[in-house]
KEROTI-750805 format. One line per 10 residues: number of its first residue (from 1); their letters; for each residue z, y, x of C-alpha. Coordinates in pm, whole numbers. Layout:
N
NUM) A) Z:Y:X; ...
***
This chain:
827
1) MLRSKLKSAI) 12311:8020:5734; 12414:8320:5530; 12324:8560:5810; 11984:8402:5841; 11911:8434:5475; 12018:8795:5480; 11806:8861:5780; 11510:8703:5624; 11566:8907:5295; 11601:9235:5494
11) GSLEASSLHW) 11288:9149:5689; 11085:9104:5386; 11192:9429:5241; 11125:9608:5575; 10776:9460:5583; 10694:9535:5219; 10358:9679:5149; 10454:9856:4823; 10331:10206:4798; 10589:10474:4883
21) SYWVGTFVAF) 10597:10596:4520; 10766:10278:4411; 11049:10324:4650; 11085:10702:4540; 11073:10587:4182; 11341:10328:4231; 11571:10594:4418; 11523:10839:4140; 11591:10589:3865; 11923:10486:4026
31) AVLRNVIESA) 12030:10844:4069; 11931:10958:3712; 12101:10646:3568; 12418:10720:3754; 12416:11075:3625; 12364:10975:3261; 12622:10701:3268; 12878:10925:3447; 12836:11194:3182; 12848:10944:2888
41) LGPEGVLGFA) 13150:10753:3027; 13336:11079:3144; 13637:11223:2967; 13422:11459:2755; 13168:11183:2664; 12892:11460:2671; 12550:11317:2746; 12407:11511:3042; 12729:11694:3140; 12648:12005:2939
51) HSGPVSALMV) 12583:12098:2579; 12287:12316:2677; 11978:12105:2713; 11812:12324:2993; 12139:12332:3195; 12190:11964:3142; 11840:11880:3260; 11882:12085:3567; 12203:11903:3646; 12071:11554:3598
61) FDHFLLFYAS) 11727:11585:3748; 11797:11853:3998; 12153:11927:4138; 12292:11575:4147; 11943:11422:4241; 11933:11656:4540; 12291:11559:4635; 12211:11192:4633; 11878:11256:4828; 12080:11440:5105
71) VFLTIAIILS) 12334:11157:5128; 12048:10895:5130; 11858:11071:5406; 12172:11121:5617; 12262:10755:5607; 11908:10644:5673; 11892:10871:5993; 12235:10734:6105; 12118:10370:6068; 11778:10435:6231
81) HLTGEHISRV) 11947:10585:6531; 12203:10297:6556; 11957:10004:6514; 11652:10170:6675; 11463:10067:6374; 11174:10275:6222; 11332:10506:5960; 11072:10396:5688; 11181:10036:5727; 11545:10135:5702
91) MRVMTPAWAI) 11477:10324:5373; 11312:10026:5232; 11616:9825:5271; 11841:10108:5151; 11664:10170:4827; 11760:9862:4643; 12118:9884:4792; 12139:10237:4636; 12227:10046:4315; 12589:10079:4442
101) ILVPPPTDFI) 12596:10434:4300; 12612:10292:3951; 12962:10137:4032; 13201:10435:3979; 13146:10537:3607; 13199:10206:3447; 13466:10103:3693; 13660:10424:3616; 13598:10388:3249; 13749:10037:3233
111) LTGGEGTHIS) 14051:10121:3462; 14148:10434:3244; 14123:10236:2922; 13818:10404:2803; 13906:10757:2909; 13689:10815:3208; 13743:11026:3509; 13631:11365:3621; 13419:11320:3937; 13403:11640:4136
121) YVLSLSGVLF) 13349:11775:4494; 13649:11760:4726; 13800:12100:4830; 13932:11977:5158; 13919:11663:5369; 14260:11715:5512; 14495:11445:5382; 14207:11248:5247; 14021:11105:5561; 14311:10881:5665
131) RFFDPRVLIE) 14437:10792:5319; 14094:10710:5164; 14122:10338:5221; 14490:10307:5125; 14492:10150:4768; 14858:10247:4725; 14774:10627:4740; 14616:10822:4456; 14385:11096:4574; 14311:11400:4367
141) RISVGQRIEV) 13950:11459:4264; 13850:11109:4402; 13838:10823:4154; 13904:10456:4218; 13538:10383:4138; 13417:10634:4410; 13650:10475:4666; 13505:10140:4584; 13151:10288:4605; 13209:10459:4944
151) AAACMLGLAY) 13387:10154:5092; 13081:9943:4988; 12833:10182:5134; 13029:10180:5463; 13038:9810:5467; 12669:9762:5389; 12588:9992:5678; 12815:9796:5906; 12655:9470:5795; 12293:9604:5839
161) VRIKGRSWWR) 12360:9711:6196; 12531:9370:6272; 12253:9168:6119; 11987:9359:6309; 12155:9220:6623; 12338:9523:6747; 12692:9504:6894; 13010:9511:6687; 13085:9855:6827; 12756:9988:6693
171) AALAFVLIYL) 12837:9829:6359; 13193:9985:6353; 13024:10314:6439; 12790:10288:6147; 13093:10237:5919; 13265:10551:6057; 12956:10771:6066; 12856:10674:5701; 13208:10754:5588; 13211:11090:5754
181) AIGAHGVLPA) 12863:11177:5621; 12960:11101:5286; 13279:11298:5319; 13099:11580:5457; 12866:11598:5166; 13155:11583:4928; 13332:11873:5088; 13015:12073:5172; 13025:12310:4876; 13396:12408:4956
191) AFARFAQYVS) 13329:12436:5318; 13038:12664:5256; 13238:12865:5022; 13525:12920:5259; 13265:13015:5534; 13090:13250:5310; 13409:13417:5198; 13518:13458:5577; 13192:13620:5659; 13211:13863:5365
201) EGAVRLPAAA) 13586:13938:5366; 13703:13851:5710; 13964:13605:5582; 13977:13247:5478; 14074:13185:5114; 14240:12883:4986; 13972:12610:4907; 14004:12635:4533; 13987:13018:4526; 13693:13030:4768
211) YDAVFTSGGL) 13501:12771:4569; 13559:12965:4236; 13459:13298:4406; 13125:13168:4528; 13017:12902:4277; 13167:12990:3931; 13173:13371:3930; 12820:13443:3832; 12604:13679:4045; 12242:13656:4123
221) VLEESRKLAL) 12248:13286:4038; 12445:13235:3716; 12531:12865:3686; 12745:12665:3917; 12521:12365:3916; 12218:12576:4021; 12403:12722:4326; 12494:12360:4412; 12145:12250:4370; 12017:12530:4610
231) LFLLTSAGLG) 12275:12429:4867; 12172:12057:4853; 11795:12148:4833; 11827:12325:5164; 12020:12044:5331; 11789:11776:5195; 11477:11979:5311; 11621:12001:5658; 11706:11630:5665; 11375:11530:5491
241) LYAFRRAVPA) 11173:11725:5768; 11385:11538:6036; 11320:11205:5881; 10950:11279:5833; 10912:11370:6209; 11101:11057:6304; 10879:10855:6073; 10539:10993:6158; 10586:11231:6443; 10203:11313:6494
251) KASALLRNIR) 10158:11411:6139; 10476:11619:6123; 10363:11792:6436; 10020:11848:6290; 10173:12016:5973; 10422:12224:6177; 10141:12339:6395; 9940:12441:6097; 10194:12692:5973; 10065:13045:5991
261) PLRALHYVGM) 10356:13242:6116; 10231:13594:6046; 10096:13531:5694; 10413:13319:5603; 10616:13613:5732; 10405:13842:5514; 10466:13651:5190; 10836:13565:5269; 10881:13935:5342; 10716:14035:5009
271) AGFGIALGWA) 10962:13819:4831; 11250:13966:5032; 11126:14323:4964; 11118:14237:4585; 11484:14128:4583; 11585:14429:4783; 11381:14660:4557; 11540:14494:4247; 11889:14547:4394; 11802:14915:4480
281) VVSPSGFSFT) 11666:14985:4139; 11987:14855:3942; 12239:14952:4212; 12298:15324:4093; 12490:15161:3796; 12705:14950:4013; 12553:14614:4052; 12546:14460:4403; 12518:14117:4569; 12883:14021:4641
291) HGGDVLGIAG) 12937:13672:4762; 12802:13358:4912; 12650:13245:4579; 12415:13538:4613; 12324:13436:4972; 12219:13076:4818; 12007:13273:4555; 11830:13482:4808; 11787:13200:5068; 11650:12975:4777
301) LLFATFLAFE) 11389:13227:4664; 11272:13302:5025; 11249:12930:5086; 11053:12883:4763; 10809:13150:4869; 10766:12990:5202; 10701:12649:5051; 10450:12790:4798; 10263:12962:5085; 10247:12639:5285
311) ASVGLNDLFD) 10137:12437:4978; 9849:12706:4940; 9762:12639:5312; 9714:12272:5250; 9503:12339:4942; 9289:12596:5122; 9228:12387:5425; 9115:12104:5197; 8826:12312:5069; 8752:12493:5396
321) ITSDSVTEPD) 8674:12186:5614; 8319:12290:5657; 8408:12639:5759; 8706:12548:5979; 8486:12298:6163; 8287:12595:6290; 8557:12845:6343; 8888:12672:6348; 8815:12334:6497; 9188:12258:6588
331) RPLVTGELTQ) 9300:12255:6224; 9458:11908:6127; 9205:11826:5858; 8912:11898:6094; 9057:11702:6388; 9149:11403:6152; 9528:11426:6219; 9568:11467:5844; 9355:11313:5575; 9224:11493:5266
341) REAVVQFAVL) 9460:11279:5046; 9755:11397:5258; 9653:11766:5200; 9656:11702:4829; 10000:11544:4865; 10117:11841:5083; 10009:12092:4792; 10181:11872:4527; 10508:11814:4705; 10560:12158:4856
351) GGLSLLAALN) 10438:12325:4550; 10672:12118:4342; 10965:12183:4556; 10879:12560:4564; 10892:12580:4175; 11222:12378:4166; 11391:12614:4423; 11264:12921:4227; 11384:12756:3895; 11726:12723:4038
361) VKYASFLVLA) 11730:13104:4114; 11596:13247:3794; 11357:13134:3530; 11154:13452:3551; 11103:13404:3931; 10987:13052:3855; 10720:13189:3620; 10593:13444:3863; 10581:13200:4154; 10399:12952:3923
371) MALLVSFLYS) 10143:13222:3848; 10097:13290:4226; 10036:12912:4281; 9778:12903:4015; 9597:13224:4143; 9614:13059:4489; 9438:12754:4336; 9167:12968:4186; 9129:13137:4516; 9065:12820:4707
381) APPVRLKRIP) 8955:12544:4470; 8614:12496:4296; 8466:12568:4052; 8592:12927:4060; 8689:12955:4429; 8743:13334:4431; 8720:13357:4805; 8356:13321:4782; 8313:13643:4593; 8298:13962:4822
391) IVGTLSLGLL) 8595:14208:4771; 8738:13986:4468; 8844:13736:4725; 9045:13982:4935; 9182:14155:4613; 9317:13811:4516; 9514:13817:4821; 9655:14155:4720; 9733:14015:4380; 9931:13728:4557
401) SLLTALAGFA) 10112:13990:4773; 10218:14161:4443; 10320:13839:4265; 10547:13727:4551; 10715:14062:4548; 10750:14036:4174; 10910:13688:4213; 11180:13846:4433; 11217:14139:4186; 11252:13892:3901
411) AVLEARTVAA) 11544:13746:4067; 11744:14052:3993; 11567:14203:3682; 11465:13882:3504; 11301:13937:3168; 11272:14319:3244; 11068:14270:3549; 10743:14397:3414; 10890:14697:3254; 11120:14792:3553
421) FPVPVGWVLF) 10883:14734:3842; 10773:15074:3998; 10419:15114:3904; 10318:15314:4231; 10466:15036:4447; 10274:14776:4243; 9943:14953:4309; 10008:14989:4675; 10092:14618:4716; 9780:14514:4519
431) LAFGLAFAVK) 9536:14752:4677; 9680:14796:5035; 9690:14430:5105; 9375:14339:4889; 9165:14590:5097; 9326:14539:5441; 9281:14166:5432; 8904:14207:5434; 8943:14224:5829; 9020:13854:5837
441) DLKDVAGDRA) 8664:13777:5731; 8518:13917:6048; 8630:13627:6261; 8496:13363:6015; 8140:13479:5971; 7982:13154:6119; 8214:12932:5920; 8177:13117:5605; 7790:13124:5631; 7792:12739:5686
451) DGTLTLPIVL) 8029:12700:5379; 7820:12924:5156; 8107:13171:5109; 7981:13540:5062; 8182:13796:5265; 8090:14147:5333; 7980:14076:5687; 7743:13811:5562; 7605:14009:5265; 7578:14341:5443
461) GPRAGRAVTA) 7493:14227:5787; 7698:14247:6111; 7682:14634:6157; 7708:14748:5800; 7955:14465:5701; 8181:14576:5992; 8156:14951:5885; 8243:14865:5520; 8543:14638:5641; 8668:14912:5867
471) ALAAAGYLTV) 8653:15150:5565; 8834:14912:5340; 9101:14848:5604; 9155:15224:5646; 9157:15258:5261; 9444:15011:5236; 9652:15242:5461; 9552:15549:5265; 9678:15396:4934; 10025:15488:5071
481) PVFLPYPVLG) 9986:15876:5058; 9790:15839:4733; 10062:15643:4541; 10395:15684:4716; 10579:16028:4737; 10719:15985:5086; 10549:16234:5328; 10671:16060:5647; 10480:15745:5536; 10179:15939:5450
491) WIAVALAGLN) 10133:16089:5777; 10192:15746:5958; 9954:15574:5722; 9673:15822:5788; 9707:15790:6165; 9716:15418:6145; 9399:15423:5910; 9204:15613:6184; 9323:15369:6464; 9257:15061:6241
501) AFAVMLLPAR) 8902:15171:6164; 8840:15249:6527; 8963:14904:6628; 8753:14721:6376; 8437:14910:6479; 8481:14864:6858; 8684:14555:6948; 8566:14188:6938; 8628:14038:6588; 8810:13726:6702
511) RIVRPLLTVY) 9056:13938:6905; 9151:14208:6665; 9273:14022:6350; 9613:13907:6479; 9706:14249:6639; 9583:14436:6336; 9785:14215:6093; 10094:14252:6316; 10065:14639:6302; 10005:14618:5930
521) LLFAAGAALV) 10315:14402:5865; 10535:14635:6088; 10414:14942:5897; 10484:14748:5566; 10840:14666:5682; 10904:15032:5763; 10763:15143:5429; 10970:14883:5248; 11284:15004:5412; 11193:15368:5316
531) IVTDVEPVLN) 11134:15278:4940; 11451:15056:4922; 11676:15321:5066; 11526:15594:4835; 11380:15434:4536; 11427:15719:4284; 11091:15898:4357; 10887:15596:4249; 11073:15515:3922; 10908:15628:3599
541) PSSRAAAHNQ) 11103:15678:3271; 11040:15327:3140; 11138:15156:3464; 11462:15364:3476; 11564:15260:3130; 11486:14896:3192; 11673:14905:3523; 11976:15072:3369; 11989:14826:3089; 11955:14533:3323
551) SVALTARSYL) 12223:14673:3557; 12467:14710:3271; 12379:14371:3152; 12439:14218:3499; 12776:14393:3530; 12866:14273:3183; 12766:13921:3266; 12985:13926:3573; 13284:14042:3367; 13213:13766:3116
561) ESGDAEDAAA) 13201:13495:3387; 13539:13609:3527; 13678:13596:3171; 13721:13963:3108; 13569:13974:2762; 13694:14331:2676; 13509:14486:2963; 13201:14263:2916; 13185:14373:2557; 13215:14746:2650
571) AYRGAGDLGP) 12938:14706:2915; 12706:14529:2669; 12745:14812:2430; 12633:15050:2704; 12341:14839:2784; 12118:14982:2506; 11831:14743:2414; 11916:14408:2542; 11551:14299:2528; 11414:13961:2409
581) DPGELTRAGI) 11598:13744:2647; 11797:13490:2418; 12044:13405:2703; 12134:13781:2728; 12171:13809:2352; 12400:13513:2332; 12619:13633:2625; 12653:13964:2458; 12738:13797:2123; 13005:13570:2298
591) ALVRTGAYLE) 13176:13873:2455; 13190:14060:2123; 13318:13743:1934; 13599:13703:2191; 13706:14057:2147; 13704:14036:1757; 13401:14251:1712; 13243:13988:1477; 13025:14223:1274; 12867:14362:1599
601) AAPLLERAVA) 12815:14012:1731; 12643:13864:1435; 12301:14045:1451; 12279:13979:1841; 12348:13618:1788; 12108:13600:1507; 11830:13741:1731; 11923:13478:2001; 11902:13195:1734; 11572:13323:1603
611) RNPSDAVAVE) 11419:13306:1953; 11588:12975:2046; 11691:12785:1736; 11825:12485:1940; 12075:12700:2141; 12390:12528:2028; 12612:12792:2199; 12451:13074:2008; 12455:12901:1680; 12827:12801:1733
621) HLVAARRAAD) 12933:13137:1802; 12723:13285:1511; 12908:13037:1266; 13246:13164:1426; 13146:13522:1376; 13042:13475:1010; 13364:13273:946; 13578:13540:1104; 13385:13807:916; 13475:13658:577
631) DPVEAARLAR) 13132:13524:517; 13214:13146:473; 12906:13071:272; 12676:13189:546; 12886:13013:815; 12886:12684:617; 12499:12724:570; 12438:12765:943; 12672:12471:1018; 12504:12244:785
641) EAVARGIRPD) 12156:12342:902; 12256:12269:1271; 12392:11922:1158; 12064:11850:965; 11854:11953:1273; 12066:11731:1492; 12210:12020:1700; 12552:11902:1832; 12657:11753:1494; 13001:11672:1630
651) VFLAHLAELA) 13062:12052:1691; 12931:12173:1357; 13083:11908:1141; 13421:12030:1300; 13329:12381:1206; 13254:12272:850; 13592:12107:845; 13764:12433:947; 13572:12608:674; 13693:12340:430
661) IDAGRPEDAA) 14055:12402:543; 14000:12774:489; 13885:12708:138; 14191:12483:61; 14013:12148:66; 14211:11956:354; 14081:11618:203; 13717:11725:272; 13810:11854:616; 13964:11522:702
671) ELLTTSLSAG) 13648:11342:593; 13427:11579:796; 13648:11532:1107; 13625:11158:1080; 13246:11169:1072; 13257:11424:1364; 13450:11160:1567; 13188:10901:1500; 12917:11157:1608; 13079:11175:1946
681) ADEVSTRIRL) 13327:11467:1909; 13609:11500:2172; 13861:11240:2093; 14178:11439:2172; 14101:11773:2018; 13934:11629:1695; 14209:11376:1627; 14465:11653:1656; 14262:11858:1410; 14234:11555:1183
691) GDALLLAGRS) 14602:11499:1194; 14666:11859:1097; 14421:11827:802; 14594:11511:674; 14929:11684:706; 14789:11970:486; 14654:11711:248; 15008:11567:221; 14918:11234:397; 15185:11248:649
701) EAALTELGLA) 15169:10879:744; 14787:10882:794; 14839:11199:1021; 15107:11014:1214; 14877:10717:1270; 14569:10938:1388; 14793:11123:1617; 14958:10817:1753; 14613:10670:1811; 14504:10973:2017
711) ARLHPRAAPA) 14817:10939:2218; 14754:10562:2288; 14370:10602:2355; 14449:10906:2599; 14794:10854:2739; 14725:11105:3024; 14617:11384:2763; 14908:11634:2733; 14763:11792:2399; 14758:11443:2244
721) RDAYGRALHR) 15116:11355:2346; 15241:11696:2229; 15072:11675:1892; 15210:11326:1843; 15548:11436:1947; 15542:11716:1679; 15419:11475:1415; 15712:11242:1497; 15956:11536:1486; 15827:11643:1145
731) AGHHLEAAQE) 15868:11270:1034; 16230:11275:1135; 16182:11057:1444; 16344:11284:1690; 16424:11051:1983; 16064:10925:1980; 15945:11272:1944; 16158:11380:2249; 16000:11110:2464; 15647:11211:2376
741) LRTAVRLDPS) 15707:11584:2442; 15884:11509:2775; 15573:11322:2872; 15345:11616:2764; 15535:11857:2988; 15522:11617:3273; 15146:11597:3235; 15106:11960:3195; 15409:12181:3297; 15203:12494:3290
751) TAMYWNNLAV) 15173:12516:2908; 15469:12709:2769; 15436:12595:2415; 15481:12226:2529; 15832:12332:2667; 15906:12522:2362; 15820:12226:2132; 16042:11997:2347; 16329:12250:2309; 16289:12240:1930
761) VEIELGRYDA) 16354:11867:1926; 16639:11888:2175; 16794:12141:1936; 16761:11895:1651; 16934:11624:1873; 17216:11877:1956; 17130:11873:2323; 17157:12246:2371; 17180:12253:2753; 16850:12054:2767
771) ALGALDRATG) 16698:12290:2511; 16792:12599:2708; 16656:12431:3021; 16322:12375:2838; 16325:12732:2701; 16391:12876:3041; 16074:12675:3172; 15877:12820:2863; 15965:13183:2924; 15914:13151:3303
781) TDPTLPDAYF) 15560:13005:3236; 15480:13259:2962; 15717:13558:2920; 15518:13667:2612; 15588:13363:2395; 15801:13480:2093; 15875:13130:1984; 16069:13055:2295; 16296:13359:2251; 16342:13273:1887
791) NRGRVYEALG) 16458:12909:1970; 16692:13040:2251; 16842:13247:1964; 16892:12945:1758; 17065:12769:2045; 17309:13061:2101; 17371:13086:1728; 17455:12710:1717; 17688:12758:2029; 17874:13034:1837
801) RPSEARRQYL) 17744:13341:2044; 17588:13555:1774; 17544:13871:1986; 17329:13678:2240; 17142:13515:1954; 17068:13860:1797; 16925:13989:2130; 16703:13691:2153; 16570:13742:1798; 16504:14109:1875
811) LALELDQTFL) 16305:14018:2192; 16087:13783:1980; 16023:14068:1740; 15943:14300:2024; 15666:14064:2131; 15534:13996:1778; 15632:14236:1496; 15509:13992:1234; 15719:13694:1359; 15884:13604:1028
821) PARRALA) 16127:13338:1150; 16302:13599:1379; 16323:13851:1090; 16472:13594:858; 16721:13493:1136; 16828:13857:1179; 16857:13895:805
***
């Protein structure tokens, strides 16, 4: 009875006539809801995973959405193969079932008592695969909610295959394959990182080290989330193409057949040349591509360029049906294999994916590629339809060649792209291809005449049109010796110009276009290699200065990403003008703040805030710089303004509290921190600061209450247990304090101060052996902690060993000459 009802429900979903947009919208709704709920109910309670709006938007609507799309497509392909069902019918059933991805966040939130759980990618499947379904085993990086989610997905896949009338062994195989597919996606980033490190270094790193080296160490693509988005964009694109071919093989074949290989290679090659040129321009100062994250950036931009070209092909074919019916009768729109509506969808989907891929590499590349798509629209579509205007149409293709090269160049030079791009190279790209592409009009005369497109052969007639086209094609080659100071290229270009003109004049039009374009691309590849290996002759003073500044900025950024603020600050000082990019100004300001150069940092951060007033990170560091530079009035004004404008009020209320403490107003600080908590501030750190403020205000019982609440609400947070233990110690509750501090070191044994604090309480209790053991752990973890040596001296003094105590006090002073407790003890 139940099986028949399920079968009926599944059948009604499979046969649904709803438009595909409803199914896509439902999938996106579930995925975005999962992301928002996961971020809100996670340990940080930060809506959208990140404080920065642009980064958060990309994570929620891009990185994680692409991850779920890749998993969805993989499971759909598995179930389609196992059941023999059409993949579109499988997807219709899967879409409402995709609601199971909403299970983990609230489940984990409830099971952890409101603390939430970090959900992250798995570093290795070893030790996970065969323990995943054992409820007695806790697995690092995998929450209970995730385990329920994965088990449910596997069981639903098993049930679907069985309900479809397939055998039990196929149903069991569905369970196993879905489980392995989800596991493969979870471990894919770490696996890619290890493979990339093996290729680049010849050795396999530990998973965590390899992951950090590839995804969190900056490079061509800065943010970890963008690199992950590129990885899953490539996987979901491949899976999507396979699913599309399985769903509508005839249309997929028509689209693939409509790829123009030589022209696609031309534009992808232009983007690759732009990246290589950007690297060559900045490399004299030391910047270079170093790891797998850069490979993802390069692959992502080349893929974006290819998609943009194919989107333009669909648009161009849409308005060339009349012409193509005469000269290209096998085009899909002419044969009816694709409809005009499908051509519009092709342009929208491929163009959108192209821009998404470019945005994940660099914002500047995204802007340039968007310009290229807009020029392509003006070239193909009415009312402008530039291709109808003689010479202007082919020069538009030269402009597209230049723009795709600029998109690659912008991946390295970012905001300095226009200033740094070598002007002679720009003129060659624009004119050489703009003039040479006139040759393609020779084979389309009949079609262009039928369509009303005015090309040179139509306007001037067959003989004169051919002669002028031959001259333009030759002129395209001759731009090389005119603009580029490379003699070897000049002589080859002159020779090829003559051969090209000869071929255009004498050979049949329909037989010469492909060979001439092939020769043109081979020469362009050779010229690109010469330019990239010796870029200095084409650089002018402004491009040299812009390239130098960008190179230094890139180097500084890599230092900052790896935590080396001193070298980052030094590099930013050598960068000269940092330009208008607010992100670069913010990073420079952060590096200077971290090194204590507050007066230097403030002007840079002020420029960043002026350009992007909603940049919470820039405002926060500007407040910190002003506070540290003894300008509390300005720091308070900035913080109050941020709160009034709704920019991270939780953060800036906490800054106002710190300023109130500096001004000797701990009661005001406590009130501000309480408001900050209600605004969504981090529970643990804010309650600890609130406890400290209440202690300064003389309200020790209230402080003890707040810190106790933090420890109860977050029992697995070592800072909360440590702070509560210290408060209990100050209140004279030494046994309870020792218990809390032991819990803190158990939760986080890598923090030396926690061991030191435990030792202090053990000393109070007279347990000197336990105190010495804790202090040994403290100095072993951090040999530079003066408190640990001072407290060891106290133990030795209590044990009647004054000479050893004196030695420990002296060690504490060696580490910190201003450490007053050690001075007093020696006195």
